N, C-alpha and C positions, 0 to 999 in steps of 0.2 A: 727614162727609159717610161710615159704612163702604165701600168700593167692594165690588164685590163680581165677582169673579173667573167669571167662567163661560159666554166669547167663545163660548169650544169648546162649546158646547150649545144655542146661536142663532146662531150663522153657516152657515149650508147650505154644506157641506161645496162646494158645483159654484161656490158663488157667486162671479162674475170684477168685475175696475173696471180702468180705465185710468186710472193717471194723469196732470194734464192738468198742462207748467209755466206759461201764458196771461202768456209774458213775452215777445210780440210786440208794435207801435205803430209805423205809421208815421210815419220822424220829420217832422219841420215845412221843412225843404230840400228833401221830395220835392211835383212837385209840384199831388197832389192830396194834402195834408196828412189823416191820420185823426183822432179821436177824441184819441188817445192819442198824440198828436206826439211830447212830449219826448223817450221811451222810443230810436228810434230804431234797435232794431236791425236794423233792413232795411237800413239806411247804411254803405259802404263809403268816402264822400267822402274821409274823414280818417286810413283806417289806416293802421298801422303794419308793420311787419316783421320779428318775432323775429330773424330769421334771414338779412336779405339774403341773403349767398351761397349758400341753398339755396334761399330761397322769391325769385327776382327776379320784378322783373315785376309793375306794380300791370291788374288784370284787368276791373275795371270804369271809363267812363270818359265815361256820362253819365246823368244823372239823364230822360232824353226816355223817359216812356212807350213814346211811339213808334219807338223809337230804339234796340229793347233790346240790346245787345253778345250776340252769338256767342261762349260760353263750353262749353268743352269735348264741342264739335257739340250743341246746340240752346240756343234762344235764350235768355236770362238775365232771368228778371224781376228788374227790374232795378239797383236794388246791393245785393245781399243780404251779409246776415254768415252763410254757412251754406256746410256745402259741398252739403249738402242742402235744392235746391230746392221749397219748399212746391210740392205739382202748384196748385193757390188759387191762388197768387201771392201777395203784398203783405196781409198784413191786420192788424186790430187785436186782440188781444186781451179786451180789458173789457168788450166786447158795448155800444157804447155812443152807436150811431150803427144805421142800417139795414142796412147793408151790414154795419158788426160781426156785428152778434145774428143776422142770413142766414147768416154764417159759423159762429157759434156752436150755430145750425138743425142745419147740416149735420156737425156733430161729430158731437151728440147722439142727431142717425141714428145712432150708430153700435150706441144703446141696442137694446134688445127689445126686440120690444113683440107684443099675441095674436096666438100661428099666426105671427111673423114673429121666426127669430133677430138678422136684423139680423148684428153681427160677433160676439155671443153675449157684452157683456156688459149687467153689470146695476147701476153706478152709473159715478161720473166722478168722479175726484176733480181737486183744483183747487189746485194748491198756493197756499201764503200765504205774506210777510211780517208783522212783527211792525203792526198796527193805527195805534201811537198816533201818525205824524205824516201821517195819511192824512183823507180828509174823512170817515170815520168817523169821529174824533176833533174834526173843524172847519177840519183847515187845508182849502188851497188851493194851487192852485196861487202863487209867485209869494210866497207866504205862507214866513219864514225860516226853514229844516227842512222842509218838507213835503217828502215820501218819495211822489216819485213812479210809481215800481213797487210799489209797497209798492202805495200806492192803486186802478194799475188790474188788480191781480191777488183786491185787494178787490173790487171793478166786476165781475169775472170770473165768480167763484163769486157773489155776487151775480144777476148775470143768467142763468148758467146753472141757477140754480132760477128764475130767474123765465120762463127761454123752458125750459124741462123742464113745469114748470106746464102752462105754455099746449100745449105738443102732450100732456096727457092725461098726463103718466108721471107715478110719482108716488119719494116716495123712494128716489132715484139719487145724490143730487148733496150729495157733502160734502166738504169741506173737510182740506190739509194745512200747518199748522203749523210754518213752517223758523224755529227758534226762533236761526238759526243769528243773524241780521238782528240781536241786542238787545246780541251780543256783538263786531257791523261794521259799525253802523249806518252811513248816509253822513253820516250828521251831525258836525256840531264845534261845543264839546266836544261829548265822548257823551254822550247824555240820559240813557243809563242805567249811570251809574257806579258805584256796588258788586254785589254779586251781588243782595241783598236788591227795587233797582229792576230787576235785569233777572229776578228772580221776577214782581214783581209788579205785571209790564209783559207778560207771560208767564202771567198768570191775567187778568189785565184781558183779553188777547187773546182766551183760549180759553173763558172768560166770554161776550163778547161771539159766536166763532162755535157756539159748539154752542144758544147762544140765537134765531140766523137760520135753522140750520138744524130745529131746533123749533117754529121758526116758517112753515115751509115743509110748503108737504104733498109741494114734491119732498124737503128733504130727511132725510136717510139716515142709515134710521130701525131699530135691531138687535136683535127684543126689546124696541122698547116706549125703546130708550134712540140718543141718538145715540151717531154710530161715528164721528169722525173717524185722523187719518193728524199726524203728528207725523215733519219733519225735525231729526235729532241730530246734526250729522256730530261731528270730532273737534275743531273751533273751537267746541261747543257745552260751557263750561265747568264745565255744575252736574253735581251730586257721585249719584248716585242713590236719596239722600235729599232730595236738595234738591226732583228729579224728583218726588218721590213727592210733597212739599209743596205742590206744585206745581200737583200734579194734584187732590188731595184739595179743595185752596181752593178752584179755580173750583168743583170739584164740590158746596159747599156754598155757597160765593157760588150760585149758580146756582140751587141748588135740585133738583139733578137729574142722577145720573146720570149717567153716560155713558163708554163705552171709547173706548179709544188704540191704536191699533198706530203700532210704529215702525220703523223702519231697522235692518239687524245691523250695523251699523258707528255704533253708536251712547255709544263711550267703552269703554274695557279692562272692564268690566261686563256682565254679559247687560239688557238691554232688562224680560227678563223676569219680571226681579222687581218693576219697574214699568208696566208697559208689557200690555195685553191679548193683545198678538198680538206679531209679525215679519218683514217678511220683506227675506230677501236683499237685497244691490244688484246692482252688476253685476260683478260679482267678477273683476276684469283681474289682480288676483293669483292668482287660482285661474285661472284659463285659464291664465296658461303657467305652471301646473303639474299645467292635466287633462295627461292620453292616450287615444291612441284612433289608429286607424289611417285611417280619414274625417272630414270632418269631423262628420259625424255620431254617431259616437260620443263622439271627445272634447269633447262639446258634453253631450252623456248627463254625463261621464266629470267635467264642468266644471258642471255644473246640482248632479249629488250632491253634490263639495265645498261647494258655497251652501247647502248646504239642511243635509246629516246630522249637522253639529255641531246644531243647534237645534234641530231633530228628538230627539234626547239628550237634550237637557234637559226637554223637558213634562212628561218622568215628575214630574220633581222641580218644573214649578210650575204643578198641578190648574186647568183651567179657561181658557188658552194657547192660542195658534194660533200653528202657521206654517205663513203664507202661500207659494204656487207663486208664485216672479217669474222672468216668460216678457220676455227683449228681443229685437231684432232680429236685434242685434249691439249692436258701437259700436267706429263712424271715429269717433276722437275731434279733427274738425276744426278747434276751439279749441285742441288741444295744452294740455292742460292748465291750461287758463285763463292761459296768458299764462309757463307754466312750459318750453318747449318740449318737452314732450313726446310725445312719437310711439304711443300708446296704442290698440291696436286685436286690435278682434273682430270679424269680417269678418260682413259679414249676408249670409243665403242662406237657401234654406227647410231644406236642412239644416241651419242653427243651428236651427232654431225647430224644426225636428222632433225633433234631438236633446235638446230641454227637454223635450215632452211625451213622449220614449221615457223617459226619467227620472221626469217626472210620475206614466206612467200602473203604476209600478213602486212607489211610493216608497208605503210607511204612513203617516197621520200629519200631512197634509197639510189646510185650511179655508181653502178659500177660493185665488185667488188675481184677479194685478196683470200687467197688460200694464203693463211698462215703455218710456219713456216715449211719451207721446202726443207729443208735437214740442218734447224737444231734439236739435236739429236741430244744434249746435256740435258736442256729443259725439257725434251719429254714435248715439245711441240710438231715431229716433223710427222712431212704430208709422204715423203723417198719410202719406200718398201723396205721393210729393216724384215731378218726373220724369223721372229714370230706371226706373222698372218701372210704374208707371203704378197702384198702390196693388195691387200683387202680397204686399203685406208685412202685407196687413187680410185676403189669403184665406188664408193661409200661418195665421194669427191663427184665423180661426173653423171654417178647418177643423180645425186641432187639437184648437181645442178643443172639437168635435164631438165627433171620433174618442177623445174622454177624459173624456165623456159620454154613451158611448153614445145619441148622436143621429142621425139618418136630414142624412144632405148633398145637401141637392135645390142642379144642379146653379143652375139658375133661381137660387135664394137670394142663392146668392155672387153668379152675374153680376149681379143687383142691386143688391146689397151694394158690389160692381167699377164700376158704372155710373153709382151718386151719385155721387165723386170724378171718374171724367175725364169725364159728364156734366159737371162744376157749373160748368165753365171759369175763366175766367182774369175777378176781375168789376175790373182793373184798371188794364183797356186795353192790357197789354202784350205784346207778339209773340207770340202763344202757341208749348208747348216745340214742335220738330222729334226725330223718334226719333236715337234716337244715342245715345254719348256713358253717362259717368256715374262716380259718383264713385271714390276709387281706381283708375282712367282709368290711366294716366299723367301729366306734365308738373304744374307748383305748383303751390301748394298757398301759401293765402294767412292770414292772421292780421286781425281787426280787433280793436283797445280799446276797443271797449263791454263789451269782456268783462272781468273782474277779477275774483278773488274779491268784495273792495270795495263793493262795484258793482252790477251788475248780474247778475250770476249765479248762476241759480239752482241749481246744480246746483255750486260750489264744492266738492272735497276728496269730490265722488261716486265718481269713476270706484278710490277707494283698493277 
């Protein structure tokens, strides 16, 4: 199928979306196991420290939901494998029980409603792993090769579309296929031993995702075509030609043309050669090179360094888009997922304002992504955590309002924050008290659950 590159003319310049990693579940060791019980990213019972001399001590000592240990000045939400603990407490991502579906409804509550801008987001993007060893392919827990993490993410996408449809929302949910899993699968031996096998598995995934999006009223369509995202990191060794073949084969197989948007660090050549759009990632290297007398000024320069090189390429690739990518910061609790790195872009309102300063002055952007919703280990989470009680959501919605020339209504912003501060901690942990916060002082700790070869959806993303 001959693909038409025309996303720049079909996507609204002010279209916005949130990137959801959907990688949390309640471990089996919890007093009240959740539906994603093998996931365990909340559990630090068996954590190790990469550098015990620098990060001494064991901060978590109880699983008892009635005895959450104090940590950095506020109540701990059990044993959470993150420095930024979610305001709502531990939760499961996949939407497989009532509690998890209620959390999903809360997430989707950020999307615009008629006469209610909420967080001024138009769409929700759920990151996925390859589906070859999930329930979609007929596998179940206990089966050899079953990929629980990939399955939870697939269920999270289906749940998001189901819950959005139930809320009367349309064309607002899509998937982001992380291609890294076909190169670093959790199974042994490698189920995709050849390049052709990896390409075939990716084609099958794309066909399944596109068909699911088109079958749902909530599935995201732009100009009558599904819009989906891919993550193609440096560990994905497809050539540009192979990627083009993968997408064209998927389009022919499903019988439907579709759009693809990719991140900026997709190998040595530009993704605009084979994708309809590009979105810059966090840009830790660019942050190190950015200049400015204030955080806000440095943030604007950092944002320019992340976007300008790609905008400059657009004349060579008609119909493609560069999306504005806005982050709340990047304070890397995972320390490079086991590499003992200390990658920091400080979280602050000025950092967010500086990005919108750039967006307001940069021609050539079409659409915007807020990244990420819930990447707590790398500290790029927009999802409210116990320290700031949804302040980041206020910065985000006010930034978009200013950028789009929309009216700012204090009551609307207050209602947005109240959605989260009033939700409560659903799993009976001690409510957080005031004070404390990330990066104040004292030790930081590492969890072995985060590794590029297992359940790290963002391994390599901070580069």
